[in-house]
C-alpha positions as CSV (number, residue, x, y, z in Angstrom):
1,M,-26.3,-35.2,63.4
2,S,-24.0,-31.9,65.2
3,K,-24.4,-28.7,63.3
4,I,-21.8,-27.2,60.7
5,T,-21.3,-23.7,60.8
6,K,-19.0,-21.4,59.0
7,I,-17.1,-18.5,60.5
8,E,-15.7,-15.9,57.6
9,I,-13.3,-13.8,59.1
10,I,-12.2,-10.3,57.3
11,T,-9.6,-8.5,58.7
12,R,-6.2,-6.8,58.1
13,P,-3.6,-8.6,56.1
14,E,-0.6,-8.5,59.1
15,M,-2.9,-10.2,61.4
16,L,-2.7,-13.2,59.3
17,D,0.5,-15.2,61.2
18,K,-0.9,-14.0,64.6
19,L,-4.4,-15.4,63.5
20,K,-3.3,-18.8,62.4
21,A,-1.1,-19.0,65.4
22,A,-4.3,-18.2,67.8
23,M,-6.6,-20.4,65.7
24,N,-4.4,-23.4,65.7
25,S,-4.3,-23.1,70.0
26,I,-8.1,-23.6,70.0
27,R,-7.3,-27.0,67.6
28,I,-8.5,-25.5,64.5
29,T,-6.4,-27.0,62.0
30,G,-8.3,-26.7,59.0
31,M,-8.9,-23.2,57.4
32,T,-9.0,-21.4,53.6
33,V,-7.3,-17.6,53.6
34,S,-7.7,-15.1,50.5
35,Q,-6.6,-12.2,49.6
36,V,-9.4,-10.2,49.2
37,Y,-10.1,-6.3,48.4
38,G,-13.2,-4.4,49.9
39,C,-14.4,-0.9,51.2
40,G,-16.6,0.2,53.9
41,L,-15.9,3.4,56.3
42,S,-12.8,3.0,55.5
43,S,-12.9,4.5,51.9
44,G,-9.7,3.8,50.7
45,H,-6.4,6.5,50.7
46,K,-4.5,8.6,47.7
47,E,-1.6,7.7,46.6
48,I,1.0,9.0,43.9
49,Y,1.1,6.7,41.1
50,R,4.1,7.3,38.3
51,G,3.6,11.3,39.3
52,H,-0.5,11.3,39.3
53,E,-2.8,11.4,42.1
54,V,-4.5,7.9,42.5
55,A,-7.9,7.0,44.4
56,V,-7.3,3.9,45.5
57,T,-10.7,3.2,46.8
58,L,-11.0,-0.6,47.5
59,V,-8.9,-1.7,50.4
60,P,-5.9,-5.2,50.5
61,K,-7.5,-7.1,53.3
62,I,-7.9,-11.2,53.6
63,K,-10.3,-13.6,54.3
64,V,-10.4,-16.7,56.6
65,E,-13.2,-19.4,55.7
66,I,-13.4,-21.9,58.9
67,V,-15.7,-24.7,59.0
68,V,-16.5,-26.5,62.6
69,C,-18.7,-28.9,64.0
70,D,-16.8,-29.9,67.3
71,I,-15.3,-26.8,68.4
72,P,-17.8,-23.7,69.4
73,V,-18.3,-21.0,67.2
74,E,-18.3,-18.3,70.1
75,R,-14.5,-19.6,71.2
76,V,-13.6,-19.1,67.3
77,V,-15.6,-15.7,67.3
78,E,-14.2,-14.6,70.3
79,T,-10.7,-15.7,69.6
80,A,-10.5,-14.1,66.2
81,K,-12.0,-10.6,68.1
82,K,-9.3,-10.7,70.4
83,I,-6.5,-10.9,67.7
84,C,-7.9,-8.6,64.4
85,C,-9.5,-5.9,67.4
86,T,-7.1,-2.9,67.3
87,G,-9.9,-0.6,67.8
88,H,-9.5,1.6,64.6
89,I,-11.6,1.4,61.9
90,G,-10.8,-1.5,59.0
91,D,-10.4,-4.0,62.1
92,G,-12.9,-6.0,59.5
93,K,-16.0,-8.3,60.1
94,I,-16.8,-12.0,60.9
95,F,-20.3,-13.6,59.1
96,V,-21.2,-17.1,60.7
97,Y,-23.2,-18.8,58.6
98,T,-25.2,-22.6,59.0
99,I,-24.1,-25.0,56.7
100,D,-26.4,-27.7,55.2
101,N,-23.3,-30.2,54.8
102,A,-20.3,-31.2,53.9
103,I,-18.5,-34.0,51.7
104,R,-15.1,-34.8,51.4
105,I,-14.9,-36.0,48.2
106,R,-11.6,-38.4,48.4
107,A,-13.5,-40.6,51.3
108,G,-17.7,-39.7,50.3
109,E,-17.7,-38.7,54.2
110,E,-20.8,-36.5,54.9
111,G,-21.6,-33.9,57.4
112,P,-19.4,-33.3,60.5
113,E,-17.3,-36.8,59.3
114,A,-16.3,-34.9,56.6
115,I,-14.4,-31.9,58.3
116,S,-13.4,-33.9,61.3
117,D,-9.3,-34.7,61.2
118,R,-9.0,-38.0,60.7
119,L,-6.4,-40.7,62.8
120,D,-5.0,-42.5,59.4
121,D,-4.8,-39.2,57.2
122,L,-3.1,-37.3,60.7
123,K,-0.4,-40.3,60.4
124,I,0.1,-39.7,56.8
125,V,0.8,-35.5,57.1
126,N,3.0,-36.6,59.9
127,K,4.8,-39.2,58.0
128,I,5.4,-36.9,55.2
129,A,6.4,-34.1,57.6
130,A,8.9,-36.6,59.0
131,E,10.4,-37.6,55.9
132,A,11.1,-33.9,54.9
133,A,12.3,-33.1,57.7
134,D,15.1,-36.2,56.9
135,E,15.8,-34.4,53.7
136,Q,16.7,-31.3,54.4
């Protein structure tokens, strides 16, 4: 059985579109994106809210979660580093986890098959996309 790995990228919200495009270019077709808040060395900033100064200690970030088995983890990490690095505090972090198992709920597949794109599924997605384009 192939090794399943989860890569978690926490970075600036404005990096999302570039990061998604870069991941698609290396054949990453699935990801989960969440809006999160955090603090680290950049402990926040002060803002004026309704005339009062307020300390904002949690900074908005995005968390992108990607699970891979066929695409080398190093390629995903290097691509993310290249896209997200501005050289300034607050660029974010990348975490890499080993996954014991994955299960595709609909089909009951387990292991690498559960996260791999299925040809039948791609045909369905392409058909739906074509129908949506025809309606417009």
